C-alpha positions in Angstrom: -13.3 -20.2 86.4 -15.9 -23.0 86.6 -18.7 -21.6 84.4 -21.2 -24.2 85.6 -20.6 -23.3 89.2 -20.7 -19.5 88.4 -24.1 -19.9 86.7 -25.5 -22.2 89.5 -24.4 -19.7 92.2 -26.2 -16.8 90.5 -29.4 -18.8 89.9 -29.3 -19.9 93.5 -28.7 -16.4 94.9 -31.4 -14.7 92.8 -34.1 -17.3 93.4 -33.3 -17.2 97.1 -34.6 -13.6 97.0 -37.4 -14.4 94.6 -38.6 -17.1 97.1 -39.0 -14.2 99.7 -40.5 -11.7 97.4 -43.1 -13.7 95.4 -45.0 -15.5 98.2 -44.5 -13.0 101.0 -44.2 -9.4 99.8 -47.9 -8.6 99.6 -48.4 -10.0 103.1 -45.5 -8.0 104.4 -47.0 -4.7 103.1 -50.3 -5.5 104.6 -49.0 -6.6 108.0 -46.2 -4.0 108.5 -47.3 -1.0 106.4 -51.0 -1.2 107.4 -52.5 -1.2 103.9 -55.6 -3.2 103.0 -55.7 -6.4 100.9 -57.3 -4.6 98.0 -54.6 -1.8 98.1 -51.8 -4.4 98.2 -53.4 -6.3 95.2 -53.7 -3.0 93.3 -50.0 -2.1 94.0 -48.8 -5.6 93.0 -50.9 -5.5 89.8 -49.5 -2.2 88.7 -46.0 -3.6 89.5 -46.8 -6.5 87.3 -47.6 -4.1 84.4 -44.4 -2.2 85.0 -42.5 -5.5 85.1 -43.8 -6.4 81.7 -42.9 -3.1 80.2 -39.4 -3.2 81.7 -38.6 -6.7 80.5 -40.1 -6.2 77.0 -38.6 -2.8 76.2 -36.0 -1.6 78.7 -34.2 -4.9 79.2 -33.3 -5.6 75.5 -32.6 -1.9 74.9 -30.0 -1.7 77.6 -28.5 -5.1 76.7 -28.0 -3.8 73.2 -25.7 -1.2 74.7 -23.9 -2.8 77.7 -22.5 -6.2 78.5 -24.4 -8.9 80.2 -22.3 -8.4 83.4 -23.0 -4.7 83.4 -26.7 -5.3 83.1 -26.7 -7.7 86.0 -24.9 -5.0 88.1 -27.3 -2.2 87.0 -30.4 -4.3 87.7 -29.0 -5.6 91.0 -28.0 -2.2 92.4 -31.3 -0.6 91.2 -33.1 -3.4 93.1 -31.1 -2.8 96.2 -31.8 0.9 96.2 -35.6 0.4 95.6 -35.8 -2.1 98.5 -34.1 0.5 100.8 -36.8 3.1 99.7 -39.4 0.9 101.4 -38.1 1.9 104.8 -39.5 5.5 104.8 -42.5 4.6 102.5 -45.6 4.4 104.8 -48.4 5.6 102.7 -50.3 4.0 99.8 -48.9 6.4 97.1 -45.4 6.0 98.4 -45.6 2.2 98.4 -47.1 2.3 94.9 -44.2 4.4 93.5 -41.5 2.4 95.2 -43.1 -0.9 94.0 -43.2 0.3 90.4 -39.5 1.3 90.7 -38.7 -2.1 92.2 -40.5 -3.9 89.3 -38.5 -1.9 86.8 -35.2 -3.4 88.1 -35.8 -6.6 90.1 -37.7 -8.9 87.7 -35.3 -7.9 84.9 -32.8 -10.1 86.6 -34.8 -13.2 85.7 -34.5 -12.8 81.9 -31.0 -11.4 82.3 -29.8 -14.6 84.0 -31.5 -16.8 81.4 -30.0 -14.7 78.6 -26.6 -15.1 80.3 -27.2 -18.9 80.4 -28.2 -18.8 76.7 -25.0 -17.0 75.7 -22.9 -19.5 77.7 -24.7 -22.5 76.2 -24.2 -21.2 72.6 -20.6 -20.5 73.3 -20.1 -24.0 74.6 -19.1 -22.8 78.0 -22.2 -24.0 79.8 -22.8 -27.7 79.2 -25.9 -28.3 81.4 -28.5 -25.5 81.7 -30.9 -27.7 83.7 -28.2 -28.6 86.2 -27.5 -24.9 86.9 -31.2 -23.9 86.9 -32.1 -26.5 89.5 -30.0 -24.5 92.0 -32.5 -21.6 91.5 -35.3 -23.9 92.5 -33.3 -25.1 95.5 -32.7 -21.5 96.6 -36.4 -20.8 96.2 -37.6 -23.7 98.3 -34.9 -23.5 101.0 -35.6 -19.9 101.8 -39.3 -20.6 102.1 -38.6 -23.2 104.8 -36.2 -20.9 106.7 -38.5 -17.9 106.5 -41.4 -19.8 107.9 -39.3 -20.5 111.0 -38.0 -17.0 111.4 -41.3 -15.2 110.8 -42.8 -17.5 113.5 -40.0 -16.4 115.9 -39.6 -12.7 115.1 -42.7 -11.7 113.1 -43.2 -10.4 109.5 -40.5 -7.7 109.8 -38.0 -10.5 109.1 -39.4 -10.6 105.5 -38.0 -7.2 104.6 -34.6 -7.7 106.2 -34.3 -11.2 104.6 -35.0 -9.7 101.1 -32.5 -6.8 101.8 -29.8 -9.2 102.9 -30.4 -11.7 100.0 -30.3 -8.9 97.4 -27.1 -7.4 99.0 -25.5 -10.8 98.6 -26.6 -11.1 95.0 -25.2 -7.7 94.2 -21.9 -8.5 95.9 -21.7 -11.7 93.9 -22.4 -10.0 90.6 -19.6 -7.5 91.2 -17.1 -10.3 91.3 -15.4 -11.8 88.3 -17.5 -13.5 85.6 -16.8 -15.5 82.4 -15.0 -13.2 80.0 -17.6 -13.4 77.2 -20.2 -11.8 79.6 -18.0 -8.7 79.9 -17.9 -8.1 76.2 -20.0 -5.2 74.9 -22.4 -5.9 72.0 -20.9 -5.1 68.6 -23.0 -2.3 67.3 -23.2 -2.3 63.5 -25.1 0.8 62.4 -25.8 -0.9 59.0 -27.4 -3.9 60.7 -29.9 -3.0 63.3 -31.7 -5.7 65.3 -35.4 -5.1 66.1 -37.8 -7.0 68.3 -40.0 -7.8 65.2 -37.0 -9.6 63.7 -37.9 -12.4 66.1 -41.0 -13.2 64.1 -38.8 -14.0 61.1 -37.3 -16.9 63.1 -39.2 -20.0 62.0 -42.1 -20.9 64.4 -41.1 -18.3 67.1 -44.6 -16.9 67.3 -46.1 -20.4 67.6 -43.7 -21.3 70.4 -44.3 -18.0 72.2 -48.1 -18.5 72.1 -47.7 -22.0 73.6 -45.5 -20.8 76.5 -47.7 -17.8 77.1 -50.7 -20.1 77.5 -48.7 -22.6 79.6 -47.6 -19.9 82.1 -51.0 -18.2 82.2 -52.5 -21.5 83.3 -50.7 -21.0 86.7 -52.6 -17.8 87.5 -55.1 -19.5 89.8 -52.5 -21.6 91.6 -50.1 -18.7 92.2 -52.8 -16.3 93.5 -55.4 -18.6 95.1 -53.6 -21.8 95.9 -52.9 -20.8 99.5 -56.5 -19.9 100.3 -57.8 -22.9 98.4 -55.7 -25.2 100.7 -57.4 -23.5 103.7 -60.8 -24.1 101.9 -60.1 -27.8 101.7 -59.0 -27.9 105.4 -55.3 -28.4 104.9 -53.4 -28.1 108.3 -52.0 -24.6 108.5 -48.6 -25.8 109.6 -48.4 -28.0 106.4 -49.5 -25.5 103.8 -46.0 -24.2 103.3 -44.8 -27.8 102.8 -47.5 -28.6 100.4 -46.8 -25.5 98.3 -43.1 -26.4 98.2 -43.9 -29.9 96.7 -44.2 -28.1 93.4 -40.8 -26.5 93.7 -39.2 -29.8 94.8 -40.7 -31.4 91.7 -39.2 -28.6 89.6 -35.8 -29.2 91.2 -36.0 -32.9 90.4 -36.9 -32.2 86.8 -34.1 -29.7 86.2 -31.6 -32.1 87.8 -32.4 -34.7 85.2 -33.5 -32.6 82.2 -30.2 -32.4 80.3 -29.7 -36.2 80.6 -33.3 -37.5 80.1 -35.0 -34.9 77.9 -32.2 -33.4 75.8 -33.1 -35.7 72.9 -36.7 -34.5 72.9 -37.7 -31.8 70.5 -39.2 -28.5 71.8 -42.5 -29.4 70.3 -42.6 -32.8 72.1 -41.6 -31.2 75.4 -44.3 -28.4 75.0 -47.0 -31.0 74.3 -46.0 -33.0 77.3 -46.0 -29.9 79.5 -49.5 -28.9 78.3 -50.8 -32.4 79.0 -49.3 -32.4 82.5 -50.8 -29.0 83.1 -54.3 -30.1 82.0 -54.1 -33.2 84.2 -53.0 -31.1 87.2 -56.0 -28.8 87.1 -58.5 -31.6 86.4 -57.2 -33.5 89.5 -57.6 -30.4 91.7 -61.1 -29.7 90.4 -62.3 -33.3 90.5 -60.9 -34.3 93.9 -60.8 -31.3 96.3 -58.8 -32.9 99.1 -55.3 -32.4 100.5 -53.9 -35.7 99.3 -54.8 -35.3 95.7 -53.7 -31.6 95.8 -50.3 -32.9 96.9 -50.1 -35.4 94.1 -51.2 -32.7 91.6 -48.3 -30.5 92.9 -45.8 -32.9 91.4 -47.1 -32.1 88.0 -45.5 -28.6 88.3 -42.5 -30.4 86.9 -44.5 -30.6 83.6 -46.7 -27.5 83.7 -43.9 -25.1 84.6 -40.4 -26.6 84.5 -40.8 -28.6 81.3 -42.4 -25.7 79.5 -39.6 -23.4 80.6 -36.9 -25.9 79.6 -38.5 -26.4 76.2 -38.5 -22.6 75.5 -34.9 -22.4 76.5 -34.1 -25.3 74.2 -35.9 -23.7 71.3 -34.0 -20.4 71.9 -30.5 -21.9 72.0 -31.1 -24.0 68.9 -33.1 -21.7 66.7 -32.7 -18.0 67.7 -29.6 -16.0 66.8 -27.5 -14.8 69.7 -28.3 -11.1 69.0 -32.0 -11.8 69.4 -32.0 -13.9 72.6 -32.3 -10.9 74.9 -35.3 -9.7 73.0 -36.9 -13.2 73.0 -36.3 -13.4 76.8 -37.9 -9.9 77.2 -41.0 -11.0 75.3 -41.2 -14.3 77.3 -41.0 -12.5 80.6 -43.5 -9.8 79.6 -46.1 -11.9 77.9 -45.8 -15.3 79.6 -44.6 -14.4 83.1 -46.3 -11.0 83.6 -49.3 -9.9 81.5 -50.9 -13.2 80.7 -50.8 -14.1 84.4 -52.3 -10.8 85.3 -55.2 -11.3 82.9 -56.0 -14.8 84.0 -55.7 -13.8 87.6 -58.8 -11.6 87.1 -60.5 -14.5 85.2 -59.6 -17.0 88.0 -60.8 -14.6 90.7 -64.2 -14.3 89.0 -64.5 -18.1 88.9 -63.2 -18.5 92.5 -66.0 -16.3 93.8 -68.6 -18.5 92.1 -66.9 -21.8 93.3 -63.2 -22.2 94.3 -62.8 -25.4 92.2 -64.0 -23.6 89.1 -60.9 -21.3 89.2 -58.7 -24.3 88.6 -60.7 -26.1 85.9 -61.0 -22.7 84.2 -57.2 -22.9 83.5 -58.0 -25.5 80.9 -58.9 -22.5 78.8 -55.1 -22.1 78.6 -53.6 -25.6 78.8 -55.9 -27.3 76.2 -55.2 -24.8 73.4 -51.5 -25.0 74.3 -51.6 -28.7 74.0 -53.3 -28.6 70.6 -50.9 -26.0 69.2 -47.9 -27.9 70.6 -49.1 -31.0 68.8 -49.4 -29.2 65.5 -45.9 -27.7 66.0 -44.5 -31.1 66.8 -46.0 -32.4 63.6 -44.2 -29.6 61.7 -40.9 -30.6 63.4 -41.3 -34.2 62.3 -42.1 -33.2 58.7 -39.0 -30.9 58.7 -36.8 -33.8 60.0 -38.1 -36.1 57.3 -37.3 -33.6 54.6 -33.8 -33.1 56.0 -33.2 -36.8 56.1 -34.4 -37.1 52.5 -32.1 -34.3 51.3 -29.2 -35.9 53.2 -29.6 -39.1 51.1 
């Protein structure tokens, strides 16, 4: 089996569905289920809380007891069942319950796939993480383009059936053969129990976690208000989808070259560069509120998101023991990709009501501290390398 192709295919198929769910699901509930914008926002916010709890606690707990492949199957089938439950759900309470159930299973696939990639990298079966991860970005952007066409032709109902079809394909793919190491159950040693707090004994883990939490939180305004901000600055409606996808294309380009161009860079250096790119991105959007500059700023997503994510994966595979990687992925997904984004969405919304541009410059509250901490961490890395060189002599 070609492990590189197996990993690429799974990233592609998952992010194909994520490219449907993330930008369109709230709109689908509003348009087809008849709920208000505030009700949809509340439902998705509660879902985000459930997502954080699931990835922080349930994900590593289950992975301590089943194989990586079994976890992918459980999460995939659970997601498929939850999506089917949307068909009879027509009231606000029903939609809230189904959305919480969906968020227990569906977002778990993201850290699960990254954990699988980490296992394969550490076992020398996956040579290029970035090369496989770029296919996830390709899936995300390609489905966005296709869905724009089909919703224009057939309406918003297409969104549901597209997600159902995409998830069904992912489940079918996960049920096929996988690299043998992913089918091995974890070796449980009752005398050696692994706890989530053991991660903090790994050198600099807390520092790196804080940096990536801040880096991901800095995207809160863009994720939630980027679409309406583009309308605010009079971007052509038919081009808004294209402009948003510039960020994903930049992400694809970064991941396609990351293993070759950035493998020699330390995690600290990559994190500092990511924070600098993030800060520049929000300064540009604030200072020059026009479509052309927004498009240019979109290319910096390669730094603010992709480089930060790549740096965290590089840190995990070189510093964190194999048994602790699922717990590290759970913490990253909960704190960086769920809860911090939820908190700064509220902060960004408050600033947006005062002045839309303030919501973007307000994200410097995340990116500037991240850059400062990353530079301190990079200095520690340099000092460590100097000491190791001296000992080698």
